[in-house]
N, C-alpha and C positions, 0 to 999 in steps of 0.2 A: 506493501501498499505506500505510494505517496504525497501527500499533500503537495496542494499546489500551491505555486508559489508566487510571488507579487514583488512589480520594480519598488524597491525602498526610498523612491520619491527621483531624484537623480543622482543619487549617490552611486550608479552602479551593483548596488548590493542589492540582493533578494532574499527574502523572509516570508515564511509558509502563513498562509493566507488566512491561521489561525494561530496564536501566543499563546502561554503559559502568564496567562494572569500575575500579580504579587499578591491579592486579593484570595479569598478562602484557605483553606487550608495553611496556606503561607507566611498568612496575617494575623499566626499565633504567637503562643510559645513555649515549649514543651513536649509539641505533638512532631517529634523527627521521625519516628517511626514512616506515620500520615504525610510528611512530610517529604522526607527521601523518596518515598514510594511514587506519588507522585513527581515529583522530579524528573527521577528515573523513566517513568511511563512517557513523561514528555517527548525526554531525551529518546526511547527505542522510535516510538510511533515516526520520528522525524521532523516534529516540530523545533523550529530553530532558534524562535523571537521567544527568550526570557526575560520576566519582566520583575522589576526590583524597586524597591526607595527604603530613602533611609528611614522612613515614618512606619513600615510597615512591619514596626512588633521585631519578631524572630524574622522572618524571611531571606537575611545577606544571610546572617546567619548558619540557617538549612540549604543556599545556593553554596557558602563557601567547604562545607562538606561535602556537597557532589563535587567540588570542582576539584580539588584537594585526594581525589580521588577517581577522575574520570580527568586530567590531560587533555588526554588521546582527543578526547570530541570538540574542545577548545574549539579549534579555527572553525568547525562545522555550525555553531551555536552562538547568538546575537546578543547579546548580555548586556544588558541594560539595569542603568537605577536610578536613581534623582536625588535631590536635595532642594529643601522649605528651605536655607537660608537666604535670607538678603541680602548681605552681608559679604564681601570679598576673604576677609579673613574665617568666617561662618561658612561660605563655601568649599574652599582649599580644606579643608577641616573635615568638611564631610563627605571629600572624594578619596582623602585619607585611608578615613576609615576607611569607609563602601571598597576601596582594593584590599587592605587585608583583612578587615573578615572574610571578604570571599574570596581571598588568597590568588587576585588575578594584577593584574604588569599593566591590566587597560579595561574599558570597561566600553562599548562597540557603542551605548549612544549613554550619552547622562542630560540628563532632564533637569531643565527649571521646573521648580515640582509647587502645582495647586497654586497659580500667581490669580489673584481676584480682587485688588482694589486699583485704583490711581495710587496710592500708596506701593502698594507692592513694586507697582512698574519703574516710580520716579529711588526710591532704595535700591532696584535692584540695577539701574541704569546709572544711578547713581557712581560721582567721581572712588568712591571705594567699595561701590557694588556688585553684589553674587557675578552681574554679566562678566566683566575683566577679568575673574574666579575660571572661568565655564570657557570664555576665548583662547588664554593662557594654558588651560588641559587640553585643550584640542590643538593647541601649536605644541604642547610639549608631548601627543603622541598618548596623554595619560587617558582619552578618549578621541575614541574617528569621530564620531557624529556629537551634535550639538542639538536638544531639543527642549520644548515649551507645553508645558501640560497645564489646563482649567477647564473647570467645567461647571463658573460661577457665575463668570458673565462673559457672552461673547463679542460686546466692544472691546472690552479688556484683552482676552487673548488677539482679538482682530489689532490690536497695538504691536505684540506683541508677533504676533506673524506679521506685518510688515515692514518692521522694523528693526527686529534682533537677527542678529547674524547664527540664525539655529538652521539644521537640514530637515529636522522634523516638529509633529503638534502631535498631541497625544489631547482625543476630546471626544464627548459624548457623542454616541451616532445610535441610535434608536428610531421610535417612530413618533415616540412625544418631541424628538428633536425637530423632527423634519416637519409639524405642526407648530411648534413656536416660533420658530425660525430665528435666522441668530448662528448657530455651531454650523450646523449643515446648506448653508445657502455664503452669508456672507463668508465666514470662515475659510469652510471649503474653498470657497474661492480664491481665495488668498492667498493662501497655499498653493493649490495648485495654478495660479500665475508662477507665482515662484520656487516652485519642482518641487517642493517641501512633503514627505512620507506623509501621509497623514494616517495616526494608530487611534482606533476605531473604541473607548471606553465604556462603563456602562450601557451595553449593547446587551442586557438582560440586566439591564438594573437592578446586581443585587438578587438575581432570581427571581423579585416583586415582578416582574412582569409574566412572567410563567405563570399559564392556563389556562392549560388543557381542556376544561370543562367550556371554554369559546375558541377552542382551537391554536393557541397561541401556547408553540412549544419553545424549545431553546435554539430548533433550527429552523422555524420559522424565523426569528428574531434574525439568528446571526446571519441567514438568508438575506432578511432587508438589511441588514448594515453590509455586508458582500458586495450588494448590488449595488454599490456607490465606488467612489473612484477611492479605494484606504487601501491604505497594502499590508495590515491585518486589524481584525479586532481579538484583541488579549479577552479571557475570560480565567478568571480566578475561576480554579478547581479546591472542590469535596474529595476526590478522592480518584483513584490508576483505573479504577472503571470509566469514571468521568468523561476522565481523559482518551480513554481507548474510546468511546463514544464520541467526541467533537472530532479527533482524530481524524477515526472515519468520516464524517460529516464533510473536514475538509479538504478528501479523497475525492469528493462526490457534487458536490457542488454545485448547484443550477440557482442560477437567479430569481427570482420576482418575477412575473409576472405583471402589466400593471393593474390587471383587475383583484389578483389575490393582493397584491401591495395593496391598493383603495380601501380592500375589505377590512385588510389591520389595520389603517389607518382610520379607519370609522370605528374601532373598536374603544383607539386608542381618545381619540374627538374627545369624547365625555370629558376624559381625567389627566387631559394631559399635561397642565400645569401641576399640580399634583404629582404626577410620575414623577414629574422632573422636578422631585425632591432634593436633589444636589444643587441646585441651581441657589442661587441668591434672587434678590429683590433686583430685576432689569426694566 
């Protein structure tokens, strides 16, 4: 079974269209056996995009345990992490910490995490801001590519996508966003104009969107996301069995037709604002 890959923006890199998210069992402490099983199954199934962040509990430590025993797989896997530090020294310290915990010499993608407000932008862009640390890391070979993430306010993320020297953006991609506007139209269009990779998150709404009684399955939501021009959709897994099932989907994905998409949107339409629970006031 071979999972379909997609271009990672204009970088020349390709990644599997299903990625291992840093949520699920990976965003815990003290669940080493389950986390190990999920990471190992993802690698076994051929998933190549591995997500993590400083903020994700023991996620980086779980990956570190994997990498220290599986260095031979390193070249084939696109390992990411994130820093929510807004200042230069804090971001630099976060990167050193991430590399040490994960036992790596560099990250494939290092992301400015969870940009929400105008104050975030001003601090990150400032003379002692985190953006300088990110650019230095790329120049020094400690991070191959840079990214920005956000799910709070599309106007804020749009500024970062248009102005910052990043290679990728991680943002919500789901039916609620198609109805609300902002992320899937303006931010997506700006990213495509610059040749950035778009990484889809909140695809399943933390599994809250799955409603089999209405025909809303994980597979349907993933089909919705992957019918957009994104590089990969990341999913937080709870077990190795879930990894196996969604990897199988990633090998046999079929886009949604217009009728199926409209039916899905109609189910979300009365509840779109509530279902975009991760947004702030916009």
